Every structure is written in C-alpha cells, then in structure tokens.
N, C-alpha and C positions, 0 to 999 in steps of 0.2 A: 669281634672277625664272623665274617660269612662261613658258612659251612664249605662253600667252593672252595677258597683260598685257605680254609683250614687243612683241607684233605690234599690239596696242591702242595703245600709246604710240607706234610709228613711225606708225601710220595717223591720229593724232591731234595731233602734233605737229610734223609733217614730216619726222620722221626716213625719208624714203623711200627710201632705197637697198636692195635687194632686196627689195622688197616690189611693185612695179609689174611684174608678167612679163605680162600679158595683152596682145593688141593691142589690144584695145577700147579699154583706159586710155590707151596711148600715143595712139591715135587722136584720143579726145578730149581730151588734154593739146595736141596739135597745133592741133587746132580753136582751143580756146582762144588757144593762143598766136598764132595767124594773127589772131582776133577784136581781139585787145588790142593788139597792134602796127599796126592800122587805124585805131585811135580816132586822130583829128585831132589832139587835146590832149598827146598822149604827146610829147616832143621826140626830137628824132634824136640819137644817140650820137656823138660824134666818138671818133676813134683816141685811144689815151691808157693811162696806167697804171691799172689795175684796182685797188682796194682794198676790205676789207670793215673799216669802222671803228664799235668800238662806238660808242654811245648808248643814250637809252631814247624808247619809244613811249607814247604815254598814248592811245590811241585806243579801249581797252578799261578799263575801271574802276578795275582793279588797277594796270596796265600792266606793259609786258613789258622787260626787257634784250635787246636786239638788234644786230645789226651790219648797217650799211646797205651794200649794194655801189653802187661809183660806179667812174665810167671818166671820167678826164680831168675830176674832181671832179664830174660829173653822177652822180645819183643814178638805181639802175635796178633796184634789188630789196632787200629787208629780209627777213633770217635770222635767227636765233635764236643767242645769244650763250653757247656753251658754257663760257665762264671765269664768268659770273653766275649764281647760285644761284637767283635769281628764273626763268631760263632753263633753265640747263641744256642750251643749245644748239635750245631747241625755240620754237614762235611761235604766239600764238591767230591766228584768221582774220582779226581785223580788222587787227593790228598787221602780220601779214603783207601786206596793200595798203597800207601806209603808203605808200609811193610814189606809188600809183596817185591815190590822195588828194591828196597834196599837191601833183601836176601836174592835178589835176579842173580841168574850167574851170567849176566852183562855188566855185574859190577866191574869196576876195574881196581886191578887187586895191588900194582905197583907204579910208580914213575915208569914211563917210555921215552925211550930218546928213539926216533924213525924206526918206530914198531918193535924195539928189543926193550926189556926188564933194564931198567937201573936203577941204583940204590938212590936215596934221596938226598944223600952229600952229592953225589955226581949229579944229581936233578938241579938241586941248589947252586953247583958250581956252572953247570950249561946256561942257566937265568941269570946267574950275574954277568956274566963273558955276553952274551948276547945283547944284554939290557945295556952295557957299558958301550959298547960296538955300534949299538945304533944310536947314540947320542939322543935328540931330542925326535927322532923320527920313530917314534912307540905312539901305539893305540890301544885303546881297550874296547871289547865290545863286551856288555853285560848283559844276563838274561835275569838279572834281578832288579826288580824295580823298588823293592822295601829296604833294601838290608844296606846295614854300615859297613857291609863288605866294599860296597861301591866308593866309602867315603877312603877304606885303604888304597883301592884302585885308581883313585881318582889322584892321590896325594903320590904316588907312584908317578903318575905323568906330571904333576907340578914338578916334582924333583928333575925331570926331565927336562923342564922347559917345553913341556908339550900340553895342548888341550883338546887332543882327539879322542875325546870320551866318546863313545856311544851305545845309546840303549838298543836294545832291537826293538823294532817298530810296534808301537803300543797306544793304546787311546791317550794315556797320560800325557804322550808328547806330542799329539796334537792339540791336545786341550791345554797343554804349557806355551805352545809356540802362539797360540791364539790368545790366552790371557795374560800373559807378561810380556811377549813378543807384540802382538797387534795393538794390544789396548792398554798396556802400560800399568799393567794390574801386579801385586805380587801376592805370594802362596799359592795354595791350591784350591781348585773349585771341587766343592762335594753337594752332595744332594741329598735333603732331610724325606726320603720317599717312607716312612712311616705316617709322617704327618703334613703330608701335602693331600691336597684335596681333588685336584687333577693333575696328572704325571702325563705328558707326550713325550714318549720314548722315540726320539727322531733319530733312528737307527741302532738303536742301545737295544743288544739283545741280552739284558740288563738281568733276566733271570736263567740264561743260560752261559753267558760264555764275557757279558760285559761286566769290568769294576769288580768289587767285593762280591760273589753271586751269592753267597750264603747268605750274607746281610743283607741284601739285596732283596731273597726270599723270604727273609723273614720278616721284612718291612712290609713286603706286600701281603703276606698273609696275617699281619697287625693290623695293617689299613683297612679294615672293612668297609669303609664309607667311601673312600676314596676311588677316582674314577682314573681307570689306565687307560692309555692310547697307544698303539704303535704304530710308526710310518717308515717304511722300508719296502725294497723290490721284493721281500718274500714273507709269507708269514710263518715267521721262525715260532719257536717254542714260546718264547715271550708273548708275541703276537697273539698266539694260539688262547692266552687266558686272560689276555686284556678284552676289554669292552669293545676294541673297534679295531680294525686293522685298516689302515691306510696306505694302497699302494703307490708308493714313492720313489723314481729310482736314486741308486746312490749318490751319482754324477749330480742328480737336481737336489739334494737335500737343502743345502744352503740356500737356493732359491726358494723352496717351499718355505721356509723358515721365517724367510724375509715377507714371504707371501703373506704368510698370518700376523706378520709386525705390522704391513701396512693396514690392517683393520685395527690394530692396538694403538698404532698412532693417530689413525684416524677418531679413535675414542677419543684422543684427547692427552692419554700418557704420556709422559718427559721424563726426563733424569738430568740433573745438573752438571753432565758431562759438556767440557770444552767442544764439542764437535757434535753434539745434539742437532742443532740446524742443518750442518752439511747433512748427517746421515739421515734426516728427516726428510730433506729434499730427494736424498738418492732415494732410498726406498720407494715415494709416493710415484717418483717418476720413472725410475727404472726398474721395479717390481709390484707392479698394478698387477691386480687380480688374472687379469688378461692375457699378459706376459707371461705370468709365471703358469698359468694353465697350459699357455703354448709351449711352454721348455720343460714342463712337469707331466702333463696328463691329470693332475689333479686338479678337479672342477673350482670354479672361485666360491661356490657356493658350500664346498667342504671346508675350504680353509676359514670362510667367514663365521662357518658356526663352530669349527675349533676355537677360532678367536673369541668367539661370545662365551664357550665355556672358560676358557681361561680368564678370561675379563671378570667374570661372574664369580669366580673361585676366590676364597680368601686367601687360600696360600698355595697356588700354582707353580708347577716347575716343567720346565722342557728340558730333555736331558740327552746330549747330541752323541752320535758317534763319526767317524769318518774323518773327512778331512779338516784342515785348518781352518776353512772357510765357514764348514757348516756349525764348527764350536763356536767359533765368533760370532755368527748368527744367532746361534743360540744363547751365547752369552747377553748378548746385546739384549734378546727378547727379554732374557730373564730379570735384567735390570731394570726395563720398563715395567715389569709388570710386581717387582717386588714379589717375595714368596721363597718357597723351599730351596733355590740356590745357597748355600754357603761357601765361603771363603776364608779356609782356614789356614791357619800360619805353618812355616817349616819349623821342625824342629832341629835346634841348632847340632852345628856337625861336633864330632869330639875327635876328630884326627886332623893336627895342624898342617895345612895344606891343601885339606879337601874342598873341593868344589859342593856347591850347594846343590840339593835335588835340581833345582830350575837349569843351574848351568849344565850338569848333567846331561839335562833334555835338549839343548842346544844342537848338538851334532846331529844333520841327517844323513844316515845310514843308508839310505838307497840313493843318495846320490854318490854313492861308493867312497870305499876306504882303501888307501894304500901308504903301507909303513914297514918299514924292516924289520920290524918286531910287533907281531900284534898277541894282544892278551887275551883270550875269549874265557869269560867267566859263567859258568852254567849257562851257556847258549850254544845253540845251533846255525849257526849263519851258512855252514857251506849244506844244511838242507833248506830254508828258508829263503837266504840271499846268495844262491850260488853264482851270480854274476857279480855281486857288488863289493867282494872284499880281494883283495890281491895282497899278500905278506911276503915277504922275505924270509920269516921264521914266524911260524905260529906256535904260541904256547896256549894249550887249551887246559881249563880245569874241569874237572866233570866227574858226577861220579861213576857215571853209566856210561857204556860205549855210544858213542853216536857218529854222523856222516863225519861231523868237525874232527872229534879226536879221532877218528880212523885217518884225514887226512893231515893231522898237525905232528908237528916236526918234536914236540915236547909235550907230553901228557903227563899233568898232573892230577892224580886221583883226591875228588876233596871227599870228605867225609860224608855219609848222609845226614838230612836234617836232625835227625833223633839222635845223632851221635856226636853233635856239633851243638855248640850256641850261635844262635842266630837271632834275628831279631826281624818284625814288621811294623816299619814306619809308615803309619796311612796310606794304605792301599788307595790308588784313584778311585775317586767317587765317595768316599767314607764322609759325612756329614760333622764329624767334627775330628780336629788333630789327634789319632788314637798310636799308641806304641804297645805294641806286644813282644816279649820276649822268651827266647827257649833255651832251654839247659837240656844236654847231654841226657836220654832216658836208657842209653843201650851202648853197650862196649863197640868200638870200632873194631873190624875185621883187624886178627896178626896182621903187621907190617903196614899198616895205616895211619895216617896223622894228618891234621891240618894243613891242606896245602896253603891256606893263607897266610900261615907263620912264615911260608919262604918270602911272602911281600912284605913283611914287616922292615927289614932293614933298608929295601928300596924305596921304602915310604918314607924313611927319614924317623923309624919309630925304634924306641930301645924297650917296647915293650916284648916280655920273653912267650906269648901267645895271644891269638887273634882273641879268645877269653876277656883278655884285658880290654883291649879296648869294647868291646861291648861292653865290659863295666865301666869304662870312662865314659860309653855313651849317656848309661843309664843315670850316671851320675850328670853331666852336662845337661838332660832336660830335666833333672829333678826328682825322679821317678826312686822308687826303691826295689832293690833289687829282690828282696827276700817276696815281697808282693808278687811281681811280675814271674818270679819262677815257680808260684803258687798256683800263677794262671791268669792273673788278673790282668787288666789292661789300665795304662796309664792314659788319662784323658786330659788333653791340655785345652782351655777354653779362652783361647785368644784369636782375636780379627785383626787381619791388616788393614791398613789405611788405606781407603780405596777414592781417597780424593783425587787423585791423578790420573784415574781410570777415563779411558776414553772409548768411543764406542766404532774405532776403526772404521769410520766412513770412507777416508781417502783408499782404503784395499778394498772394503767386502764389495761396493759396488762393480768391481771387475773379476775376483775372486769368486763369486758367488753364480756367474754366470754359468752353467752347465755346458761342461765338454767332455764328449768322449771318444774313443778310438773309433778304427774303421771297421771293424770285424761285425759279422752280420748280427750277431747276438750281444747284449751286454752280460758282462759275467757276474754273478752275485755270491763273492765266496763267504764260506760261512763257517763258524767255529762252534764245535761240541766237545763239552771238555771230556766226555770217555772216548772220542774217537783222537785227541790230541790236541797239540797246541804246537806252535815254531818253535819250541823248545824243549817240549816233554813228548815224546810219543806216547801212543795208546798203553795203560797197563796192563797187567797178566790177567785180570779179573773183567776187564772191560769189553774185550769182544763177544761177551754173553748178551753186554745191554746196545751193542749196535744194531738200528734199524736196518732194514731192508733198503731205505731209503737213503743210505749211505754206503752200504757194501752188502755183496751179495757173493759166496767163497769169497774170490779173491779181487774181484773186481769194483772198483769205485762208481756209484750209483750217483747221475746227477739228475737233477728237475727241472721239467718243463711244464709248462701250462698245455693243454689240450688245442687252443688256437695257433702256438708255435708249433706243435708236435705235428700238424697238421700241414702248415706251411713247408715244413723240412720233410715231409714224407717218414715223421718218425711213428713209433709206437714204442708202448710199455716194453722192456726189453732189448730194443733196438741197440747195436752195440755202435759208438761213434766215436770219432776222434776230435778233441777240441785241441786249436790250435791258436794260440797267442802268445804274446810275449816274445819272449825268444825259445818257445818251447809249444810240447804238444801232450797231451794227457789221454788215456783211453778209457772209456766209462759206460754203462749199462745207462739206460736210458727210465727214469721214472715219470710219468705223468702227474701232474699234482696241479690242483688248480689254486694255490695260494703262493703262486710264481705269477707276476706280472708278465704281461706279454711282451715278446720278444727279448727276454732273460732267462736263462738257464744258471742256475743255482747248485755250486758245486763244493763239497765239504773240505775245508782245509783239515793239515794234519795224518794225511796219508801218503802213502808211497814211499816208506824208509826203505834203503839201502841196507841199513847198518840198523841191528838190534836184535831182539830176541822173536822167537817164533810166533808171537802175538803182535808184532808191528811189523817186521820186514818183509819185504813182499804184497802189503795188504792196500788193493786200493793204488793210485797215484798221485803223483806230488803237484797239488793246483796251482804251489807258488811258482813250479815251472812257467805257467801260462799268464801269469799277472803283469801287466803290463805298467812303467814304470812313467808319470808324467809330472809334469812341474805347475803345481797351480799358480794360476795369473794373478800378478802380483805380490803374493804371498812369498814367492820362491819356494814353497815346501815342496817337498817331491810327495808324491801320494799313486796310492793303486785305484783311487776311484775314478771311475770311466772306462777300467778296463772291457776290453772286448774280444771276442773269440771267432773264429769261425767252425763250425761243426758240418762233420761230413760221414756220412754212414760207412761203418766196415762192415 
C-alpha cells in the first residue's frame, strides 16, 4: 500500500490513530465534544459495563457493518466492525452518527393518524381497513436497498395482486435494468477493486457516495499498485485522489465508454455473445473517435490512451454510474476486457410470495406512482420526488420525522437500526455475495415496537415478529445465526450462468447518443454522505464537517469554473437562482476549476423543510430542479442531461 493511499483511508473511514497531530484539530474536536454533550436530548450515561456489540446500520444506501458502544446497556457511540468485510473497521459519515440520530428529538414516538397520536391497535385497524378497501391498487416505495424487509413488503403486494413495488432511484436499479433487462443476464454486478490493476470510474464516485463506500475505500487503500482514473463532469473527492480526471458530461458517459470500446474492438477483442457482430458494427460505425469527441468533448487520443491502459492490464475494470445506457456500455466493455467485473448470485428469498431483488428493481418511480394506498418504507419521496407520487392514502414507516411522514395519513414509527433485527444482503458493487445481520443492541424507547410486525398478516405470514423472518432468511441462505450475531459476514461463492448474455447491440446504438435539456448550463448534481442523501438528512454532528464549497451559513453553494463564471458575469459569492425541472433553487457561487465548462455542480441532500436544527432550512433542495427524461430505446427514466438557467440575484 502506498503512503498516500494509507493516509487517505485513515482520514476517510475513521482510522485516526497517528494522524491527528496538530493542536488545531484537537481544539476543534474538544469544541465538538462540548457542543454535543450539551444537547439536552442526549441521555446521561450510567456507570456500568462498557461493550462494543456488532450490528448493522442502514443510514447510508449500502449500509455499514458496525459495532455500537454501550455502557450499562445505553448506546453512546458507533465504530466500524473490523471482522466484517463490508466495513473492515471503517464507517461512513452517516452511520457514524447512528446513536445521535437514535436519540434525536425528531424521533417518532407513537403511531400517528392525520397528525394525531393513536394506539398501535388503532394503527393496525386503520392499516387493515385501508388495504382491504384498496384492492389491488396498492404500491410500495422502499428506501432500503439491501434488507429482507423488502421481501415482506413485496409479499404484501403479491397478496393484493399488485406489482407496484418501487425503489427510490439508485445506481443498483440502473445497473439491474442494464444487466438483467437489456443484456439478459442474471444476478448482480460487482467489482473487485482491491485486485484490479487499472480501474476507470465512469461517473462512479466510489470513494464518497457510490456503492459500498467504506469497502471501496478499503479496497482503494489496499490496492497500492493499481491505477485509478475518474471520468465525470466534475472533479469529485474520488477524482481528487485518482491518477487522472477526465472531464466527461454526464449525458455523454455511455458514448465516451463506447468510444473506448472502439479501440478495444479494433485491437481484436471479442466475446461469444449472440449479437457480437451487430455490436461491433454499431460501435465501429456509430462511435468512432471523431464522433465521440464531437459529442462529448473528450479528445480521441485521450480515449485511445485509456483503451491502451485497459488492454495492457491483467485485471482491468470499468465502474459506471448514471443512466441505464452508461451501465450497459460499461458492462459490454468489461465483458470484452475480461477482468475485475464480477457477477454474483442473488440470495434465495425467505418469504413466500416475495419478489426477487431484480423484480423489485423493475418499477420506474421517476415515471410516477399512483395508487389508492402507498406504503413508504424508510424513504422520503416527498422530499426527493415531490412530483412523482400520487396517493389516496399514504402509510409512512420511519424512525424520524421527514417531509414524507409530515404529509402522510398514517405514520408507523419504526425502530432504529440499533433497536431491531435487520440485515444487509449484497450492497450493490460488492465483489462477492455477502450477507450481514444485526440484532438489537439497545432497548427501544417506551411505547415503540417493530412496525414491520403489522405487515406480517397482510403478507400472509403467521410469524409473531419480524425477527422470525430474519431467522428464516438466515436459514434459507445457509448461514449461521450465532456467527452473524457476532459480527461475521456470510459469503456465497456462486456465479450465475452467463451463456445467454448479450451486448444489447440493438438498443445501445440509440441509447448512448448524448441528449440534454435546453437550459444554459448542464447540471451536475452530486452526493456527499455528510451532507445527506435522498432518504437521510444530514446528521447532528455533520454540520461541523460540511465545506464552504457546499454550505455557507444557511446558503447552499454551487460550483462553476472560471470560464463559465466570466461568461455569466458571476464571481465568488455571487447569489444566483437556478431554474430547471419544475422548480428553482437559490445558491451562492464558488469558482472551482474542477468543473467542466458550461456545467454547474450542485450538492444533493439539502433544503429540508422538516427535521432538526441541523438539517431544516439549510441550503436548498436540488431535486426540485432535476429534469426527468426518457432514455432513447431503453425507455428508462433518467436525470442525466438535466440543465438549468442561472440568473444573478
């Protein structure tokens, strides 16, 4: 491992021993400690046994395997689990604040009906009546990408003869639609970053917010000899520590990848896919270096150089993010290269009538959801998708107040991850099928219980608690409950049959052509975990870590480069209004040369109207200005190609 990468991983995932030398850092930490200890809602700890108990946290999209530190049974801190490959001792910024969120004054303490507290018995009665009256016109929206709770929720739909299961928008969904939908594959795509010798992150901000970020950081640090390259519209934190940043517009990513593929095919690479000849003809005629350069701005010699590096590597991999077309193009290129892209099998389901993960990912929530009853599980569509969801009656299941719980008809408080049984099954991007389970490490607040228990009967189960569903899942996959409870992960070494996989030649030729909106600037939205996600607002400790490149006071900050700023007569600190989609945002300007010409980079996760003092009213909501469009040929909805008009205020 190189010194630079060792330092990076220590700074990034909490392995702080030996790196905090300056008195300035210690003074800042002391200030934070005093600040947090003075929060009136932090419980006062008692004397007693100090323990670090393994469990899982679901605050980030991929989830983290963690250990919760308790004294006399009261949780007071969270750390990474060294014994679990999903963590390796590290922890993401969201999951690191799990205890603070568990104790937050925004916790929902009782079931609510139209804003009024009700009993659990009344809540179950209302839920049963509404589901019965809705018939098959019931939908589910889940913010949990990895849990068996989705099996329970999908079984409820199966019992109602509905297939309206929707995940919140995520990279896992785009990848699945490309791999199982366009290309006819099965299982889930993963990436062996630790053993790859050349890695091209094609839009995937893998060391900050894409996939299992902690595992990605660990792999990056361990891979001291590998070469990493980032392609995208802005120099992200991932790009900043790679060997090279290649400016590529989001809407041009698929074309860029096929531009590299041109040289790989020219070198004689092939795969035994039924449509290989059609694919080769499509690429060699439609995505020549000159055409791709004209469409994306990436020079032909730059694409040739990247192709040469990939071809000369022993174990290369291209890791995509964004549109279905970009994912399909990358998967096709990886198949030609052979290397560190992996295909992992799905774990078997444990609930009768449950959908598979791939089936759950088929619903296109950006096209809109309309149902008599919509059950929203630990997601916040009222914040991230305000125009897409229309419900006659909304049931929101969450542990804290959000825009969605505030607008819901029936609110069922869920237990915090540290108070319940939960699991993580193969977060998107892992190189092997990996299963982790968490058991309760602290008692729930008085009056709370597991809201998922109310869904057991509607799902047709005779289980007494959701904990029994987790036990059934562990049994179904052949793992050991005791070993999982001690923090170990179960790894399944099984590869799906790839014999029927195609290269999606009939679709990619049209889908990969860049298309963007009519606004003055291309919009490059980006996610930082300390700022928050579509489902999780920033956490109580995080404001201390948010940069002036994202937030100044209560004002969101967007970034443009010097040439774009000059063209628009803007400078550092200029206040602007960004208009796009069906809304507008206000922000201050920062000039940063790590943004492409004609692009404005804006942080997602701010602008909450419901929440605590650390998230509410901070910045603006960039989801309002994203434009939903339909990818040519694939039919999938995408935010890629969003544009905005910028006006100085």
